[in-house]
N, C-alpha and C positions, 0 to 999 in steps of 0.2 A: 489770773483769770482762769476759770474752770471750763475746759473744752470737752470734758467727757460726754456730756449729753449730746453735743453736736456730732462727735465721732460715732456714738451709738446710733444716732438717726441715720447717718451716712451708711453704716454697715448694714442696718436693717433694710434700707432702701436698695442697696446692692444685692442683697439676698432676694428681695422681691423681683428685681429686674432679671436676675439670673434665672429664677424659677419661671418667669414668663417666657424668656427666650427658649428655655429647654422644654417648655410645655409641648405636648403632642399637638396642640392646636396650632403652634407656630412652625412645626417641622416641615409641613408641605411648602410653606412660603420660603423657608430657609434652604430647602433641599438643593436648588440650583447653585448655591454658594458653598455647599459643603463638599470638600474634595474626598472622593472615595479612595481608600488605600489601593495601590496598584498590586494586583496579585500576579506576580511573575511566574512564568512557567517553570516548574522544578526540573529543568533539564541538566544533565551532568556537564562538566567542563568540556568534554569532548564535543558536545553539541556545537560549540562556538568555533570549532575548526571546520565546520561545514560551510558551503558557499552562502553568501548573504541571501541569495534567492531561496535556497532550501530553508534557511532559518526563518525567513518571512512566512513561507508556506506552513511550516510546522507551528509557528507562533499563532497564525490565523486559525489553524486547525484547533489549537488549544483553546482559543476563545469560543469555538463552536462546540467542541466535544473533547473535554480534557483527557478522558481515558484513551480515546482514539489517538490523540497526539502523543501521549506518553508511550503507548504501545508501538506506534510507528517509529518514534525516535529510538526507543530501546532496540528494536529490530534493526534499524539502520546502523546503529553504532556497533553491532556485533560483527566480529571478524569471521567471515564464513570459512568453514573447513572445506577445501576443495575435494571434490569427489571425481575420480576418473575410473569409471566402470569400463570393462572390456568392450571393445568395439565389435559387437556381435556380427554385423554384416561382414566385417573383414575376416573374422575367424569362423564364419559359417562353414560347415563341412562340405558344402557344395556352393562355392562362390559364384558360379555361373547361374545358379538359381535364385540369386538375390537381386531384387529390383528396387531401385529408388523411385518411389511413387510421387512424392510431393516434397517440396523444400521451401524454406523461407528464412529470413533474418529478423531477429528481434529488434525493436525500436525503442527509443527514449521518448517518453511522453512529456515529462517536465522534470524539474530538478529533484523531485522526490519519487518519481516513478519511471523506471526504465530498465533495460537489460541489453547486453551485447551477446552475440552468439547466433548459432544456426539451429533450426529445427528441421530434422529430416525424418520422413515417414517411409519405412521400408516394408517390403514383403520378403520374408526370409524363405529359404529353400523348402522349409517344412510347412509353408503356408501361413505362419504366424505374421501378424502385423506388429511392427515395432516403431515406436517414436524414440528417436535418439536426439538429445540436446547436446550440441558440440560447443566446446569452448565458452561455456555459459558464464556470465558475470552479471548478477542481478542486484539492483538496489534493494536492500533488505526491507522486508515488510512482515507483518504478523500473519502467521499461518498461511503461507503461500501454497497454492495448489496449481497443478498443471491441468489445463482444460483443452479440449478440442471443441471448436465452435464452427458452425457453417457461416458465421458472419465474417467478412474478410478483414476488417480493421476495427475491432471493438475497443473503445476507450472507456466505456461506462457499462454498468449493469444493464441499463436500458437497451444498449446495443445487443448485449448477449441475449436479452429476453425477447428479441425479435424472432429468433429461431430456436426456441427452447427445446423442441423435440429432437434436435441434433446436438444438444449440449451434453458433452461427455467428460466427466471428471476422472482423470487418470490417477488421482491421489496426490498426497502432499509432495511438494518440491523436495527432492532428496538433499539437495545442497544448493547454496547460492552461487557456487563457482565450480567449474570443471565440466565433465561430460558424463551423461547418465542416460540409462535406458528405461523405457516404459513399454512393457508388453501390453497390447490392447486385447483384453480377454472378452469383451462384449461380443457375443455370437451374432448380434444384429449389425455389427459394424460394417459400413459400406463406404469405401474410400471415395466414391464418386460424390458423396454428399459434402465432402470437405475439399474438393478440388479448387474451389475459390474461397475456402474458409481460412481458419487460423488456429495456431497454437497460442494459448493465453496463459499468462502467469497472473494469478488472481488471489487476492486476500479474501479468504472465505468469511471470517467473522465480520469484516467491514465492507464486504461486497464492493471491492475496489480493484480495478484492472491496473496491474503494475507494468505490463508490457504485453505485446503480441507479436507474432511472426505470421504475416500473411503467406498462405501456402499457394503454390503453383507447381505444375509439372516441371521437372528439370529440363534445361535446354536439350534439344535433340543432339 
């Protein structure tokens, strides 16, 4: 018995059914049943040594802004070169003329933003103002800068923008670890504006606060 015509009809029918299924007219109806391929974040192996909380935050960040997440993780995984600059207040030629004006400790905001260490604002014997960061250890981030703000505990750009007239950028963070000096050269600087303010470590391109140290006069 010859079955070739029957097989030909079945093949022709299958082609028609397949064409109908793949037709653009049907795709909106089939969309809920089509699984999208999972696009995993391209993080290096060292990423998986971070805490599960940090991994979750970076992964969520990747879903919102891929380049931001890649830059944050790359900076986080870099091993900082410690910097220990001379303690200018201690080696000032006139130690009796040095005054500690304000001080504060850096805080941790979440598993991907934080710092340890102390911020001290001095007046040196020659009248210069100096911000010294002591024993600093910062969670790595892209293009971190050191800011002075009149806001006491900023965690977002919106907080910093509340007092923009007293926002002072002292330049890039010199190192993520160690101790470092920042001479304040702004002739209009007035320490009284920052008596209840803060020193802020801030990612400039992503407008993200990484940590802050609320400033206050030292104990009497």
